[in-house]
N, C-alpha and C positions, 0 to 999 in steps of 0.2 A: 570400387572393389567388386570382385566376382567370387562367389562361393557356391559350392555344390553341397546340397543337403539332402540326406535320405532318411525317410521315416517309413519303415516297412516297405509297402509297395510304391510309396510316393518318392520320386527322385526329381528334385528341382534344381535349376540353376538360378541363382539370385544375383542381380547386379544392382548395387546401391552403395551408399556410404555404410561403413561398418556398423554404425549404431542402428541403422534401419534394417540391416540384414538380421540382426538379433530380433527385432520386432517381427519380421516376416517369419522367422523360424518359430517363434512363440505362437503366432497366429495359426500356422499350419498345424502345430501340435494340438492346439485348442480345438480347431474346427474338425480335424481328422478324428480326434477323440469323440466329439459329439456324433460324428457320422458313424463311427464304429459301434457306439452304444445304441444308436437307432437301428442299425442293421441287426444287432443281436436281438432287439425287441421285435423286429419284423424282417426275417431273412428274405422274404419275397421281394422286398425293395431292391435288393442287390442283383436279382436275376431276371426281373421282368424286362421285356423289350417293348412294353406298351406304356402309355401314359399312366402315371401314378399320382394319386391325390392324397397328400399327407394330412394328418390332423393339425388343428390350429396351433397346438403346442409343440410341433416338431421343431428341431433345431434350425437355425438360420441357413446352414449349408444345405440341409435337406429341402427346405422351402425353395431355395434358389435353384437347386438342381431340378426340382419338379416343375417350377415355373418355366424354366428354359426348355426342358425336354418335352413338356406337354405342348408347348407352342409349336413344335415341329413334329410331334407325333412319334417320339422315340422313348425308350426307357430312361429313367433318371440317371443311371450310371454313365450314360453318354455325356453327361455334363460335369462329371466329378473333377476331372483334371482342371478344366477351365474355372470351375467354382473355387477350388482351392487356390489357384493362382490369383483370381480376382480378390478373394478375401484377404490374401497376404499383401497384395499391393494396396488395397484400401487401408489396411492397418498401418502400412508405412506412410501413406499420405496423411492419415490422421496424426501421425507422429511428426509430420513436417517435411517429408520427402517430396522433392519436386522431380526427381529422376529415380525411378524404381522399376525394375523389370523382373518378372518371375516367369521362367520357362519350365512348364511342367510337361515334359515329354512331347514337345511340339505344340502345346496349348499355352499361349502366352498372354499375360496381362501386363500392361505397362503404362507408365506416365513418363514423359521425357521433356527435359529442358534444353536439349540439344538434338539436332537431327540424328536419326539412327537408321540403319539398314537391317531389315528382317528378311533373311533368306528363306526360300521355299524349297524344301527337299523333295525331289520327285524320283528318287531311286535311279533306276536304269533308263528312265525316259530320255529320249534324245533332246528334250527341252530341258536345258540345265542353266544354272547360274541366274535364275530369276529371283528378284527380291522386291520388297516393298519399302519405299523410302518414307519414313514416318517423321513428319515435321514436328517441331516442339509444340507441346500441348499441356494444358493444366487439368485435363480430365482423363479418366482411364479409357483405354482402348483394348479390346480383346482381338487377337489374331490366332485362330486355331485351324489346325489341319488334320484331315482324316485321309486314309488311304485304303484302297482295297488290295494293295499289293505289298505294302510295307507295314511292319509292326505286327502286334499281337491283338489289336482291338478288332472286334467283330465288325465287318462291313459286308454288305450284300451287293456292292457294286464293284467296278473295275478301275477306278481312278488311280492314277499314280499319286495325285495330290488333289484334295478338295479343300480349299482354304476359304474361310469366312471371316469377315471383319465386322465387329459390332462394338458398341459401347459397353456391352456385357460380355466378359470372357466366358461365362457359363452358357450364355445363349450362343455365342460363336462356336463353342465346343459342340453343343447339341446339334446345331445347324450344320456344322461340318460333317458330322456323322450322317445326318439325314441326306445331305447333298451327296456324300460319297455313296450312300446306299442306292441312290437313283441314277448314278452315273454309269451309263452303258455306252453304246456307240454314238447315240445322238446326244452329245453333251449339252447342247443348248436347251433341250427339254428338261434336263436334270435340274435347272434353276427354277422350274415352275413351282416346286414344292416349298421354296423359301421366299419367293418374290413378294408375297403379301404379308410377311411376318414383321410386325412392328419391332424396331430395334436393330434389324440387320441392315448394315450399310451397303455391303457389296460382297461379291464372292468370285472366286477364280477356280477353274478346273484345269488340270493337266492330265491328258489321257493319251498315252503314246506320243505321237508327234503332233498332236492337236492341243490347242489351248482355247478355252472359252472364258468369258468374263461377263459379269452382270453387276449393275448398280454402281455406287460410288466407292471407288477404291483409292487408297493412297497411290502415289506415283509408282508405276512399275519400272524398275531399272534392271539392267543386265550387268551383273558384276560377278567376278569370281567369288563364289560363296565359300566362306570358311566357317569353321565350327563356332565362331564367336556368338552367333545368335541365329539358329536355324530352326524353322518350324518343321521338325522332323517327327512324324507320328510314331 
């Protein structure tokens, strides 16, 4: 089953059995509520573009956002979409789900018991219809995309798509932001900032008619990408 769920600024697509979708929605409500209360207590958390170190009693979502963003040197809100997706999929897995996908505006967390294709959206780039083929797995994977040309998120680079794969969707989200920030004309050098970060499996950049890749990625396939599951920032 596929469901679209919106809670204030958070708009997600959830794919799972109906009973697990209910679990995901409740997890999103809970963790977003914790995050909102924390931001009210410290508004600086929401606006800083620098690493942030939370107190020990901070909510789990805040800790995950900070751990991920601090690892790559960006502000904690760079990890918010991935963290929410990650926590929702983890909740579904604890409830027994073996196939669960949460796409939070192009930042995706998933576990899958059948092969799936995750498309990469690169806007008007001449490189189109690229996707990652995700084989069945019993552990969570995060696939997150940032762009300097698409969407409303802050990026200091010029990538059409900067995609990162990690076992943590929060880390993939923050790292995609960092990767997108450093993507200029020399796309191979852009990977230098994330190569030595533990937990990042691989990354891909689309920049105009050029493409670069680093690390261990799922199989890249070329298929007509449809809206079923697109990493669209």
